[in-house]
N, CA, C, O and CB atoms as a CASP TS submission, in Angstrom:
PFRMAT TS
TARGET T0000
AUTHOR 0000-0000-0000
METHOD Language model
MODEL 1
PARENT N/A
ATOM      1  N   UNK     1     115.966 106.702 102.974  1.00  0.00           N
ATOM      2  CA  UNK     1     115.506 107.602 101.954  1.00  0.00           C
ATOM      3  C   UNK     1     114.849 108.798 102.626  1.00  0.00           C
ATOM      4  O   UNK     1     114.040 108.652 103.542  1.00  0.00           O
ATOM      5  CB  UNK     1     114.536 106.897 100.986  1.00  0.00           C
ATOM      6  N   UNK     2     115.210 109.962 102.159  1.00  0.00           N
ATOM      7  CA  UNK     2     114.571 111.189 102.601  1.00  0.00           C
ATOM      8  C   UNK     2     113.832 111.778 101.413  1.00  0.00           C
ATOM      9  O   UNK     2     114.253 111.611 100.268  1.00  0.00           O
ATOM     10  CB  UNK     2     115.609 112.201 103.185  1.00  0.00           C
ATOM     11  N   UNK     3     112.732 112.466 101.682  1.00  0.00           N
ATOM     12  CA  UNK     3     111.980 113.068 100.583  1.00  0.00           C
ATOM     13  C   UNK     3     111.431 114.417 101.020  1.00  0.00           C
ATOM     14  O   UNK     3     111.241 114.675 102.208  1.00  0.00           O
ATOM     15  CB  UNK     3     110.834 112.138 100.122  1.00  0.00           C
ATOM     16  N   UNK     4     111.181 115.273 100.033  1.00  0.00           N
ATOM     17  CA  UNK     4     110.561 116.568 100.280  1.00  0.00           C
ATOM     18  C   UNK     4     109.879 117.030  98.998  1.00  0.00           C
ATOM     19  O   UNK     4     110.100 116.477  97.921  1.00  0.00           O
ATOM     20  CB  UNK     4     111.611 117.614 100.766  1.00  0.00           C
ATOM     21  N   UNK     5     109.052 118.048  99.139  1.00  0.00           N
ATOM     22  CA  UNK     5     108.298 118.583  98.008  1.00  0.00           C
ATOM     23  C   UNK     5     108.792 119.987  97.690  1.00  0.00           C
ATOM     24  O   UNK     5     109.095 120.781  98.581  1.00  0.00           O
ATOM     25  CB  UNK     5     106.777 118.594  98.309  1.00  0.00           C
ATOM     26  N   UNK     6     108.864 120.269  96.387  1.00  0.00           N
ATOM     27  CA  UNK     6     109.332 121.579  95.936  1.00  0.00           C
ATOM     28  C   UNK     6     108.781 121.834  94.529  1.00  0.00           C
ATOM     29  O   UNK     6     109.070 121.077  93.603  1.00  0.00           O
ATOM     30  CB  UNK     6     110.902 121.656  95.950  1.00  0.00           C
ATOM     31  N   UNK     7     107.995 122.889  94.369  1.00  0.00           N
ATOM     32  CA  UNK     7     107.484 123.292  93.048  1.00  0.00           C
ATOM     33  C   UNK     7     106.851 122.146  92.268  1.00  0.00           C
ATOM     34  O   UNK     7     107.266 121.853  91.147  1.00  0.00           O
ATOM     35  CB  UNK     7     108.602 123.885  92.229  1.00  0.00           C
ATOM     36  N   UNK     8     105.866 121.509  92.845  1.00  0.00           N
ATOM     37  CA  UNK     8     105.143 120.405  92.201  1.00  0.00           C
ATOM     38  C   UNK     8     106.032 119.186  91.909  1.00  0.00           C
ATOM     39  O   UNK     8     105.697 118.345  91.075  1.00  0.00           O
ATOM     40  CB  UNK     8     104.521 120.894  90.908  1.00  0.00           C
ATOM     41  N   UNK     9     107.155 119.110  92.604  1.00  0.00           N
ATOM     42  CA  UNK     9     108.046 117.953  92.462  1.00  0.00           C
ATOM     43  C   UNK     9     108.201 117.278  93.820  1.00  0.00           C
ATOM     44  O   UNK     9     108.286 117.943  94.852  1.00  0.00           O
ATOM     45  CB  UNK     9     109.440 118.377  91.894  1.00  0.00           C
ATOM     46  N   UNK    10     108.236 115.963  93.802  1.00  0.00           N
ATOM     47  CA  UNK    10     108.608 115.214  94.988  1.00  0.00           C
ATOM     48  C   UNK    10     110.028 114.726  94.737  1.00  0.00           C
ATOM     49  O   UNK    10     110.297 114.045  93.747  1.00  0.00           O
ATOM     50  CB  UNK    10     107.605 114.018  95.283  1.00  0.00           C
ATOM     51  N   UNK    11     110.911 115.072  95.626  1.00  0.00           N
ATOM     52  CA  UNK    11     112.317 114.724  95.462  1.00  0.00           C
ATOM     53  C   UNK    11     112.684 113.693  96.522  1.00  0.00           C
ATOM     54  O   UNK    11     112.534 113.936  97.719  1.00  0.00           O
ATOM     55  CB  UNK    11     113.231 115.986  95.566  1.00  0.00           C
ATOM     56  N   UNK    12     113.165 112.544  96.067  1.00  0.00           N
ATOM     57  CA  UNK    12     113.575 111.461  96.965  1.00  0.00           C
ATOM     58  C   UNK    12     115.086 111.332  96.891  1.00  0.00           C
ATOM     59  O   UNK    12     115.651 111.037  95.837  1.00  0.00           O
ATOM     60  CB  UNK    12     112.877 110.108  96.592  1.00  0.00           C
ATOM     61  N   UNK    13     115.723 111.555  98.015  1.00  0.00           N
ATOM     62  CA  UNK    13     117.172 111.386  98.116  1.00  0.00           C
ATOM     63  C   UNK    13     117.453 109.993  98.662  1.00  0.00           C
ATOM     64  O   UNK    13     117.209 109.720  99.837  1.00  0.00           O
ATOM     65  CB  UNK    13     117.814 112.487  99.027  1.00  0.00           C
ATOM     66  N   UNK    14     117.959 109.124  97.819  1.00  0.00           N
ATOM     67  CA  UNK    14     118.276 107.772  98.266  1.00  0.00           C
ATOM     68  C   UNK    14     119.536 107.806  99.116  1.00  0.00           C
ATOM     69  O   UNK    14     120.501 108.497  98.790  1.00  0.00           O
ATOM     70  CB  UNK    14     118.454 106.814  97.063  1.00  0.00           C
ATOM     71  N   UNK    15     119.518 107.060 100.198  1.00  0.00           N
ATOM     72  CA  UNK    15     120.642 107.012 101.125  1.00  0.00           C
ATOM     73  C   UNK    15     121.356 105.665 101.093  1.00  0.00           C
ATOM     74  O   UNK    15     122.336 105.456 101.808  1.00  0.00           O
ATOM     75  CB  UNK    15     120.167 107.306 102.531  1.00  0.00           C
ATOM     76  N   UNK    16     120.857 104.754 100.257  1.00  0.00           N
ATOM     77  CA  UNK    16     121.431 103.422 100.189  1.00  0.00           C
ATOM     78  C   UNK    16     121.655 103.027  98.739  1.00  0.00           C
ATOM     79  O   UNK    16     121.099 103.630  97.821  1.00  0.00           O
ATOM     80  CB  UNK    16     120.527 102.402 100.893  1.00  0.00           C
ATOM     81  N   UNK    17     122.463 102.024  98.554  1.00  0.00           N
ATOM     82  CA  UNK    17     122.709 101.521  97.206  1.00  0.00           C
ATOM     83  C   UNK    17     121.464 100.839  96.658  1.00  0.00           C
ATOM     84  O   UNK    17     120.630 100.345  97.417  1.00  0.00           O
ATOM     85  CB  UNK    17     123.898 100.547  97.199  1.00  0.00           C
ATOM     86  N   UNK    18     121.347 100.817  95.357  1.00  0.00           N
ATOM     87  CA  UNK    18     120.220 100.141  94.708  1.00  0.00           C
ATOM     88  C   UNK    18     120.638  98.714  94.365  1.00  0.00           C
ATOM     89  O   UNK    18     120.875  98.366  93.208  1.00  0.00           O
ATOM     90  CB  UNK    18     119.757 100.912  93.422  1.00  0.00           C
ATOM     91  N   UNK    19     120.718  97.917  95.404  1.00  0.00           N
ATOM     92  CA  UNK    19     121.072  96.506  95.250  1.00  0.00           C
ATOM     93  C   UNK    19     119.971  95.661  95.889  1.00  0.00           C
ATOM     94  O   UNK    19     119.185  96.149  96.701  1.00  0.00           O
ATOM     95  CB  UNK    19     122.470  96.194  95.897  1.00  0.00           C
ATOM     96  N   UNK    20     119.934  94.420  95.514  1.00  0.00           N
ATOM     97  CA  UNK    20     118.809  93.542  95.832  1.00  0.00           C
ATOM     98  C   UNK    20     118.422  93.517  97.314  1.00  0.00           C
ATOM     99  O   UNK    20     117.235  93.403  97.619  1.00  0.00           O
ATOM    100  CB  UNK    20     119.133  92.158  95.393  1.00  0.00           C
ATOM    101  N   UNK    21     119.363  93.618  98.231  1.00  0.00           N
ATOM    102  CA  UNK    21     119.007  93.510  99.653  1.00  0.00           C
ATOM    103  C   UNK    21     118.187  94.704 100.151  1.00  0.00           C
ATOM    104  O   UNK    21     117.519  94.588 101.178  1.00  0.00           O
ATOM    105  CB  UNK    21     120.269  93.381 100.491  1.00  0.00           C
ATOM    106  N   UNK    22     118.215  95.831  99.465  1.00  0.00           N
ATOM    107  CA  UNK    22     117.470  97.017  99.886  1.00  0.00           C
ATOM    108  C   UNK    22     116.194  97.256  99.081  1.00  0.00           C
ATOM    109  O   UNK    22     115.371  98.083  99.475  1.00  0.00           O
ATOM    110  CB  UNK    22     118.353  98.224  99.783  1.00  0.00           C
ATOM    111  N   UNK    23     116.015  96.566  97.983  1.00  0.00           N
ATOM    112  CA  UNK    23     114.956  96.905  97.035  1.00  0.00           C
ATOM    113  C   UNK    23     113.554  96.668  97.583  1.00  0.00           C
ATOM    114  O   UNK    23     112.685  97.517  97.385  1.00  0.00           O
ATOM    115  CB  UNK    23     115.134  96.112  95.776  1.00  0.00           C
ATOM    116  N   UNK    24     113.298  95.569  98.255  1.00  0.00           N
ATOM    117  CA  UNK    24     111.948  95.295  98.768  1.00  0.00           C
ATOM    118  C   UNK    24     111.448  96.451  99.623  1.00  0.00           C
ATOM    119  O   UNK    24     110.324  96.923  99.450  1.00  0.00           O
ATOM    120  CB  UNK    24     111.933  93.992  99.587  1.00  0.00           C
ATOM    121  N   UNK    25     112.281  96.896 100.534  1.00  0.00           N
ATOM    122  CA  UNK    25     111.907  98.009 101.407  1.00  0.00           C
ATOM    123  C   UNK    25     111.701  99.301 100.601  1.00  0.00           C
ATOM    124  O   UNK    25     110.762 100.052 100.864  1.00  0.00           O
ATOM    125  CB  UNK    25     112.986  98.224 102.487  1.00  0.00           C
ATOM    126  N   UNK    26     112.565  99.552  99.637  1.00  0.00           N
ATOM    127  CA  UNK    26     112.429 100.742  98.800  1.00  0.00           C
ATOM    128  C   UNK    26     111.162 100.722  97.966  1.00  0.00           C
ATOM    129  O   UNK    26     110.489 101.744  97.836  1.00  0.00           O
ATOM    130  CB  UNK    26     113.625 100.878  97.895  1.00  0.00           C
ATOM    131  N   UNK    27     110.833  99.579  97.403  1.00  0.00           N
ATOM    132  CA  UNK    27     109.612  99.452  96.606  1.00  0.00           C
ATOM    133  C   UNK    27     108.409  99.830  97.463  1.00  0.00           C
ATOM    134  O   UNK    27     107.561 100.611  97.029  1.00  0.00           O
ATOM    135  CB  UNK    27     109.457  98.006  96.048  1.00  0.00           C
ATOM    136  N   UNK    28     108.327  99.291  98.660  1.00  0.00           N
ATOM    137  CA  UNK    28     107.205  99.583  99.546  1.00  0.00           C
ATOM    138  C   UNK    28     107.147 101.063  99.898  1.00  0.00           C
ATOM    139  O   UNK    28     106.072 101.661  99.869  1.00  0.00           O
ATOM    140  CB  UNK    28     107.302  98.750 100.818  1.00  0.00           C
ATOM    141  N   UNK    29     108.283 101.659 100.228  1.00  0.00           N
ATOM    142  CA  UNK    29     108.328 103.072 100.599  1.00  0.00           C
ATOM    143  C   UNK    29     107.924 103.971  99.435  1.00  0.00           C
ATOM    144  O   UNK    29     107.093 104.867  99.594  1.00  0.00           O
ATOM    145  CB  UNK    29     109.725 103.446 101.082  1.00  0.00           C
ATOM    146  N   UNK    30     108.510 103.731  98.273  1.00  0.00           N
ATOM    147  CA  UNK    30     108.261 104.610  97.133  1.00  0.00           C
ATOM    148  C   UNK    30     106.822 104.480  96.645  1.00  0.00           C
ATOM    149  O   UNK    30     106.187 105.490  96.342  1.00  0.00           O
ATOM    150  CB  UNK    30     109.235 104.293  95.994  1.00  0.00           C
ATOM    151  N   UNK    31     106.299 103.273  96.563  1.00  0.00           N
ATOM    152  CA  UNK    31     104.899 103.104  96.145  1.00  0.00           C
ATOM    153  C   UNK    31     103.963 103.804  97.115  1.00  0.00           C
ATOM    154  O   UNK    31     103.012 104.464  96.697  1.00  0.00           O
ATOM    155  CB  UNK    31     104.533 101.611  96.046  1.00  0.00           C
ATOM    156  N   UNK    32     104.225 103.666  98.394  1.00  0.00           N
ATOM    157  CA  UNK    32     103.408 104.322  99.406  1.00  0.00           C
ATOM    158  C   UNK    32     103.492 105.840  99.259  1.00  0.00           C
ATOM    159  O   UNK    32     102.473 106.527  99.325  1.00  0.00           O
ATOM    160  CB  UNK    32     103.849 103.895 100.815  1.00  0.00           C
ATOM    161  N   UNK    33     104.683 106.358  99.063  1.00  0.00           N
ATOM    162  CA  UNK    33     104.854 107.803  98.867  1.00  0.00           C
ATOM    163  C   UNK    33     104.078 108.300  97.656  1.00  0.00           C
ATOM    164  O   UNK    33     103.400 109.325  97.725  1.00  0.00           O
ATOM    165  CB  UNK    33     106.334 108.147  98.709  1.00  0.00           C
ATOM    166  N   UNK    34     104.176 107.584  96.560  1.00  0.00           N
ATOM    167  CA  UNK    34     103.481 107.986  95.339  1.00  0.00           C
ATOM    168  C   UNK    34     101.971 107.973  95.568  1.00  0.00           C
ATOM    169  O   UNK    34     101.290 108.960  95.289  1.00  0.00           O
ATOM    170  CB  UNK    34     103.859 107.053  94.163  1.00  0.00           C
ATOM    171  N   UNK    35     101.454 106.869  96.068  1.00  0.00           N
ATOM    172  CA  UNK    35     100.008 106.726  96.222  1.00  0.00           C
ATOM    173  C   UNK    35      99.426 107.670  97.265  1.00  0.00           C
ATOM    174  O   UNK    35      98.294 108.128  97.112  1.00  0.00           O
ATOM    175  CB  UNK    35      99.673 105.308  96.589  1.00  0.00           C
ATOM    176  N   UNK    36     100.173 107.968  98.315  1.00  0.00           N
ATOM    177  CA  UNK    36      99.668 108.836  99.376  1.00  0.00           C
ATOM    178  C   UNK    36      99.831 110.320  99.065  1.00  0.00           C
ATOM    179  O   UNK    36      99.319 111.163  99.801  1.00  0.00           O
ATOM    180  CB  UNK    36     100.369 108.518 100.665  1.00  0.00           C
ATOM    181  N   UNK    37     100.533 110.648  97.989  1.00  0.00           N
ATOM    182  CA  UNK    37     100.802 112.051  97.683  1.00  0.00           C
ATOM    183  C   UNK    37     100.474 112.421  96.240  1.00  0.00           C
ATOM    184  O   UNK    37     101.058 113.363  95.703  1.00  0.00           O
ATOM    185  CB  UNK    37     102.245 112.364  97.962  1.00  0.00           C
ATOM    186  N   UNK    38      99.573 111.716  95.616  1.00  0.00           N
ATOM    187  CA  UNK    38      99.274 111.942  94.200  1.00  0.00           C
ATOM    188  C   UNK    38      98.868 113.390  93.896  1.00  0.00           C
ATOM    189  O   UNK    38      99.153 113.889  92.808  1.00  0.00           O
ATOM    190  CB  UNK    38      98.168 111.006  93.758  1.00  0.00           C
ATOM    191  N   UNK    39      98.220 114.056  94.825  1.00  0.00           N
ATOM    192  CA  UNK    39      97.795 115.433  94.596  1.00  0.00           C
ATOM    193  C   UNK    39      98.878 116.453  94.921  1.00  0.00           C
ATOM    194  O   UNK    39      98.681 117.648  94.703  1.00  0.00           O
ATOM    195  CB  UNK    39      96.572 115.728  95.412  1.00  0.00           C
ATOM    196  N   UNK    40     100.010 116.004  95.435  1.00  0.00           N
ATOM    197  CA  UNK    40     101.046 116.921  95.899  1.00  0.00           C
ATOM    198  C   UNK    40     102.194 117.132  94.931  1.00  0.00           C
ATOM    199  O   UNK    40     103.038 117.997  95.165  1.00  0.00           O
ATOM    200  CB  UNK    40     101.588 116.432  97.172  1.00  0.00           C
ATOM    201  N   UNK    41     102.250 116.356  93.836  1.00  0.00           N
ATOM    202  CA  UNK    41     103.373 116.480  92.909  1.00  0.00           C
ATOM    203  C   UNK    41     102.962 116.096  91.502  1.00  0.00           C
ATOM    204  O   UNK    41     101.991 115.369  91.295  1.00  0.00           O
ATOM    205  CB  UNK    41     104.541 115.615  93.365  1.00  0.00           C
ATOM    206  N   UNK    42     103.712 116.594  90.549  1.00  0.00           N
ATOM    207  CA  UNK    42     103.555 116.218  89.140  1.00  0.00           C
ATOM    208  C   UNK    42     104.753 115.411  88.654  1.00  0.00           C
ATOM    209  O   UNK    42     104.634 114.586  87.747  1.00  0.00           O
ATOM    210  CB  UNK    42     103.375 117.468  88.267  1.00  0.00           C
ATOM    211  N   UNK    43     105.899 115.657  89.264  1.00  0.00           N
ATOM    212  CA  UNK    43     107.146 115.023  88.837  1.00  0.00           C
ATOM    213  C   UNK    43     107.848 114.425  90.049  1.00  0.00           C
ATOM    214  O   UNK    43     107.905 115.043  91.112  1.00  0.00           O
ATOM    215  CB  UNK    43     108.071 116.041  88.115  1.00  0.00           C
ATOM    216  N   UNK    44     108.373 113.238  89.885  1.00  0.00           N
ATOM    217  CA  UNK    44     109.190 112.604  90.916  1.00  0.00           C
ATOM    218  C   UNK    44     110.639 112.628  90.456  1.00  0.00           C
ATOM    219  O   UNK    44     110.964 112.222  89.340  1.00  0.00           O
ATOM    220  CB  UNK    44     108.715 111.141  91.203  1.00  0.00           C
ATOM    221  N   UNK    45     111.489 113.105  91.328  1.00  0.00           N
ATOM    222  CA  UNK    45     112.931 113.088  91.067  1.00  0.00           C
ATOM    223  C   UNK    45     113.563 112.150  92.080  1.00  0.00           C
ATOM    224  O   UNK    45     113.392 112.317  93.287  1.00  0.00           O
ATOM    225  CB  UNK    45     113.561 114.533  91.153  1.00  0.00           C
ATOM    226  N   UNK    46     114.290 111.170  91.585  1.00  0.00           N
ATOM    227  CA  UNK    46     115.036 110.268  92.469  1.00  0.00           C
ATOM    228  C   UNK    46     116.494 110.660  92.377  1.00  0.00           C
ATOM    229  O   UNK    46     117.138 110.483  91.343  1.00  0.00           O
ATOM    230  CB  UNK    46     114.824 108.754  92.084  1.00  0.00           C
ATOM    231  N   UNK    47     117.004 111.194  93.470  1.00  0.00           N
ATOM    232  CA  UNK    47     118.382 111.666  93.533  1.00  0.00           C
ATOM    233  C   UNK    47     119.297 110.486  93.864  1.00  0.00           C
ATOM    234  O   UNK    47     119.182 109.877  94.927  1.00  0.00           O
ATOM    235  CB  UNK    47     118.535 112.804  94.590  1.00  0.00           C
ATOM    236  N   UNK    48     120.197 110.176  92.949  1.00  0.00           N
ATOM    237  CA  UNK    48     121.116 109.044  93.113  1.00  0.00           C
ATOM    238  C   UNK    48     122.541 109.499  93.458  1.00  0.00           C
ATOM    239  O   UNK    48     123.490 108.733  93.292  1.00  0.00           O
ATOM    240  CB  UNK    48     121.138 108.204  91.837  1.00  0.00           C
ATOM    241  N   UNK    49     122.694 110.739  93.937  1.00  0.00           N
ATOM    242  CA  UNK    49     124.030 111.283  94.200  1.00  0.00           C
ATOM    243  C   UNK    49     124.905 110.406  95.097  1.00  0.00           C
ATOM    244  O   UNK    49     126.103 110.270  94.845  1.00  0.00           O
ATOM    245  CB  UNK    49     123.898 112.630  94.825  1.00  0.00           C
ATOM    246  N   UNK    50     124.326 109.815  96.133  1.00  0.00           N
ATOM    247  CA  UNK    50     125.150 109.031  97.066  1.00  0.00           C
ATOM    248  C   UNK    50     125.127 107.532  96.774  1.00  0.00           C
ATOM    249  O   UNK    50     125.776 106.751  97.470  1.00  0.00           O
ATOM    250  CB  UNK    50     124.683 109.269  98.486  1.00  0.00           C
ATOM    251  N   UNK    51     124.384 107.133  95.754  1.00  0.00           N
ATOM    252  CA  UNK    51     124.334 105.716  95.380  1.00  0.00           C
ATOM    253  C   UNK    51     125.647 105.334  94.711  1.00  0.00           C
ATOM    254  O   UNK    51     126.032 105.913  93.696  1.00  0.00           O
ATOM    255  CB  UNK    51     123.127 105.423  94.434  1.00  0.00           C
ATOM    256  N   UNK    52     126.321 104.360  95.287  1.00  0.00           N
ATOM    257  CA  UNK    52     127.605 103.923  94.737  1.00  0.00           C
ATOM    258  C   UNK    52     127.489 102.630  93.943  1.00  0.00           C
ATOM    259  O   UNK    52     128.303 102.374  93.055  1.00  0.00           O
ATOM    260  CB  UNK    52     128.609 103.741  95.852  1.00  0.00           C
ATOM    261  N   UNK    53     126.487 101.814  94.251  1.00  0.00           N
ATOM    262  CA  UNK    53     126.319 100.523  93.585  1.00  0.00           C
ATOM    263  C   UNK    53     124.872 100.325  93.169  1.00  0.00           C
ATOM    264  O   UNK    53     123.942 100.681  93.892  1.00  0.00           O
ATOM    265  CB  UNK    53     126.770  99.376  94.501  1.00  0.00           C
ATOM    266  N   UNK    54     124.705  99.747  91.985  1.00  0.00           N
ATOM    267  CA  UNK    54     123.380  99.413  91.501  1.00  0.00           C
ATOM    268  C   UNK    54     123.490  98.105  90.734  1.00  0.00           C
ATOM    269  O   UNK    54     124.329  97.962  89.844  1.00  0.00           O
ATOM    270  CB  UNK    54     122.788 100.554  90.610  1.00  0.00           C
ATOM    271  N   UNK    55     122.634  97.153  91.086  1.00  0.00           N
ATOM    272  CA  UNK    55     122.616  95.898  90.342  1.00  0.00           C
ATOM    273  C   UNK    55     121.392  95.865  89.432  1.00  0.00           C
ATOM    274  O   UNK    55     120.651  96.844  89.351  1.00  0.00           O
ATOM    275  CB  UNK    55     122.615  94.683  91.307  1.00  0.00           C
ATOM    276  N   UNK    56     121.182  94.765  88.760  1.00  0.00           N
ATOM    277  CA  UNK    56     120.073  94.670  87.806  1.00  0.00           C
ATOM    278  C   UNK    56     118.721  94.825  88.497  1.00  0.00           C
ATOM    279  O   UNK    56     117.770  95.313  87.886  1.00  0.00           O
ATOM    280  CB  UNK    56     120.126  93.334  87.066  1.00  0.00           C
ATOM    281  N   UNK    57     118.623  94.421  89.749  1.00  0.00           N
ATOM    282  CA  UNK    57     117.376  94.587  90.505  1.00  0.00           C
ATOM    283  C   UNK    57     117.127  96.075  90.757  1.00  0.00           C
ATOM    284  O   UNK    57     115.980  96.520  90.752  1.00  0.00           O
ATOM    285  CB  UNK    57     117.434  93.803  91.856  1.00  0.00           C
ATOM    286  N   UNK    58     118.183  96.837  90.975  1.00  0.00           N
ATOM    287  CA  UNK    58     118.056  98.281  91.141  1.00  0.00           C
ATOM    288  C   UNK    58     117.555  98.955  89.875  1.00  0.00           C
ATOM    289  O   UNK    58     116.726  99.863  89.937  1.00  0.00           O
ATOM    290  CB  UNK    58     119.385  98.878  91.548  1.00  0.00           C
ATOM    291  N   UNK    59     118.055  98.515  88.733  1.00  0.00           N
ATOM    292  CA  UNK    59     117.585  99.053  87.449  1.00  0.00           C
ATOM    293  C   UNK    59     116.108  98.696  87.261  1.00  0.00           C
ATOM    294  O   UNK    59     115.318  99.529  86.817  1.00  0.00           O
ATOM    295  CB  UNK    59     118.444  98.498  86.260  1.00  0.00           C
ATOM    296  N   UNK    60     115.742  97.473  87.594  1.00  0.00           N
ATOM    297  CA  UNK    60     114.348  97.045  87.501  1.00  0.00           C
ATOM    298  C   UNK    60     113.461  97.871  88.421  1.00  0.00           C
ATOM    299  O   UNK    60     112.329  98.201  88.065  1.00  0.00           O
ATOM    300  CB  UNK    60     114.221  95.560  87.841  1.00  0.00           C
ATOM    301  N   UNK    61     113.963  98.203  89.590  1.00  0.00           N
ATOM    302  CA  UNK    61     113.224  99.069  90.522  1.00  0.00           C
ATOM    303  C   UNK    61     112.925 100.419  89.875  1.00  0.00           C
ATOM    304  O   UNK    61     111.791 100.894  89.938  1.00  0.00           O
ATOM    305  CB  UNK    61     114.025  99.272  91.833  1.00  0.00           C
ATOM    306  N   UNK    62     113.921 101.040  89.258  1.00  0.00           N
ATOM    307  CA  UNK    62     113.727 102.342  88.616  1.00  0.00           C
ATOM    308  C   UNK    62     112.716 102.255  87.473  1.00  0.00           C
ATOM    309  O   UNK    62     111.892 103.153  87.302  1.00  0.00           O
ATOM    310  CB  UNK    62     115.064 102.880  88.092  1.00  0.00           C
ATOM    311  N   UNK    63     112.776 101.193  86.703  1.00  0.00           N
ATOM    312  CA  UNK    63     111.802 100.998  85.620  1.00  0.00           C
ATOM    313  C   UNK    63     110.399 100.848  86.210  1.00  0.00           C
ATOM    314  O   UNK    63     109.440 101.406  85.677  1.00  0.00           O
ATOM    315  CB  UNK    63     112.170  99.747  84.760  1.00  0.00           C
ATOM    316  N   UNK    64     110.275 100.107  87.294  1.00  0.00           N
ATOM    317  CA  UNK    64     108.980  99.930  87.943  1.00  0.00           C
ATOM    318  C   UNK    64     108.411 101.242  88.474  1.00  0.00           C
ATOM    319  O   UNK    64     107.209 101.488  88.367  1.00  0.00           O
ATOM    320  CB  UNK    64     109.104  98.934  89.073  1.00  0.00           C
ATOM    321  N   UNK    65     109.270 102.082  89.044  1.00  0.00           N
ATOM    322  CA  UNK    65     108.821 103.398  89.516  1.00  0.00           C
ATOM    323  C   UNK    65     108.329 104.221  88.332  1.00  0.00           C
ATOM    324  O   UNK    65     107.284 104.866  88.415  1.00  0.00           O
ATOM    325  CB  UNK    65     109.967 104.145  90.263  1.00  0.00           C
ATOM    326  N   UNK    66     109.067 104.202  87.245  1.00  0.00           N
ATOM    327  CA  UNK    66     108.674 104.926  86.036  1.00  0.00           C
ATOM    328  C   UNK    66     107.298 104.476  85.549  1.00  0.00           C
ATOM    329  O   UNK    66     106.450 105.305  85.221  1.00  0.00           O
ATOM    330  CB  UNK    66     109.717 104.723  84.928  1.00  0.00           C
ATOM    331  N   UNK    67     107.080 103.173  85.505  1.00  0.00           N
ATOM    332  CA  UNK    67     105.794 102.637  85.034  1.00  0.00           C
ATOM    333  C   UNK    67     104.653 103.003  85.983  1.00  0.00           C
ATOM    334  O   UNK    67     103.546 103.297  85.533  1.00  0.00           O
ATOM    335  CB  UNK    67     105.875 101.111  84.885  1.00  0.00           C
ATOM    336  N   UNK    68     104.911 102.988  87.273  1.00  0.00           N
ATOM    337  CA  UNK    68     103.894 103.387  88.253  1.00  0.00           C
ATOM    338  C   UNK    68     103.523 104.850  88.055  1.00  0.00           C
ATOM    339  O   UNK    68     102.344 105.204  88.081  1.00  0.00           O
ATOM    340  CB  UNK    68     104.398 103.152  89.697  1.00  0.00           C
ATOM    341  N   UNK    69     104.525 105.697  87.859  1.00  0.00           N
ATOM    342  CA  UNK    69     104.260 107.119  87.628  1.00  0.00           C
ATOM    343  C   UNK    69     103.442 107.337  86.362  1.00  0.00           C
ATOM    344  O   UNK    69     102.508 108.138  86.352  1.00  0.00           O
ATOM    345  CB  UNK    69     105.571 107.894  87.537  1.00  0.00           C
ATOM    346  N   UNK    70     103.788 106.634  85.309  1.00  0.00           N
ATOM    347  CA  UNK    70     103.037 106.741  84.046  1.00  0.00           C
ATOM    348  C   UNK    70     101.566 106.375  84.261  1.00  0.00           C
ATOM    349  O   UNK    70     100.670 107.023  83.720  1.00  0.00           O
ATOM    350  CB  UNK    70     103.661 105.824  82.960  1.00  0.00           C
ATOM    351  N   UNK    71     101.335 105.348  85.042  1.00  0.00           N
ATOM    352  CA  UNK    71      99.972 104.866  85.317  1.00  0.00           C
ATOM    353  C   UNK    71      99.105 105.968  85.929  1.00  0.00           C
ATOM    354  O   UNK    71      97.899 106.017  85.689  1.00  0.00           O
ATOM    355  CB  UNK    71     100.014 103.649  86.261  1.00  0.00           C
ATOM    356  N   UNK    72      99.723 106.854  86.721  1.00  0.00           N
ATOM    357  CA  UNK    72      98.987 107.926  87.384  1.00  0.00           C
ATOM    358  C   UNK    72      99.181 109.283  86.708  1.00  0.00           C
ATOM    359  O   UNK    72      98.824 110.313  87.280  1.00  0.00           O
ATOM    360  CB  UNK    72      99.411 108.017  88.828  1.00  0.00           C
ATOM    361  N   UNK    73      99.739 109.293  85.504  1.00  0.00           N
ATOM    362  CA  UNK    73      99.890 110.538  84.756  1.00  0.00           C
ATOM    363  C   UNK    73     100.970 111.449  85.300  1.00  0.00           C
ATOM    364  O   UNK    73     100.906 112.664  85.113  1.00  0.00           O
ATOM    365  CB  UNK    73      98.601 111.270  84.741  1.00  0.00           C
ATOM    366  N   UNK    74     101.946 110.892  85.958  1.00  0.00           N
ATOM    367  CA  UNK    74     103.061 111.669  86.536  1.00  0.00           C
ATOM    368  C   UNK    74     104.328 111.423  85.727  1.00  0.00           C
ATOM    369  O   UNK    74     104.416 110.465  84.959  1.00  0.00           O
ATOM    370  CB  UNK    74     103.293 111.290  88.035  1.00  0.00           C
ATOM    371  N   UNK    75     105.294 112.293  85.910  1.00  0.00           N
ATOM    372  CA  UNK    75     106.584 112.120  85.223  1.00  0.00           C
ATOM    373  C   UNK    75     107.678 111.879  86.237  1.00  0.00           C
ATOM    374  O   UNK    75     108.839 111.709  85.864  1.00  0.00           O
ATOM    375  CB  UNK    75     106.924 113.352  84.354  1.00  0.00           C
TER
END
């Protein structure tokens, strides 16, 4: 995953599929990014352009990211 900041947005470009074998590592990375950069962004964009496969765990991951953002007043 690569990320950068632009106009109060943090943009995360995923480089791997959202399937169960990658999710644990992604959860840790994304939560850390959110918590360590709360003052640097208002909106998180997760770019799924190169994601070819997503399983139910991947969908759950996206819902979890959404809920974490809501908790901190982010979109």
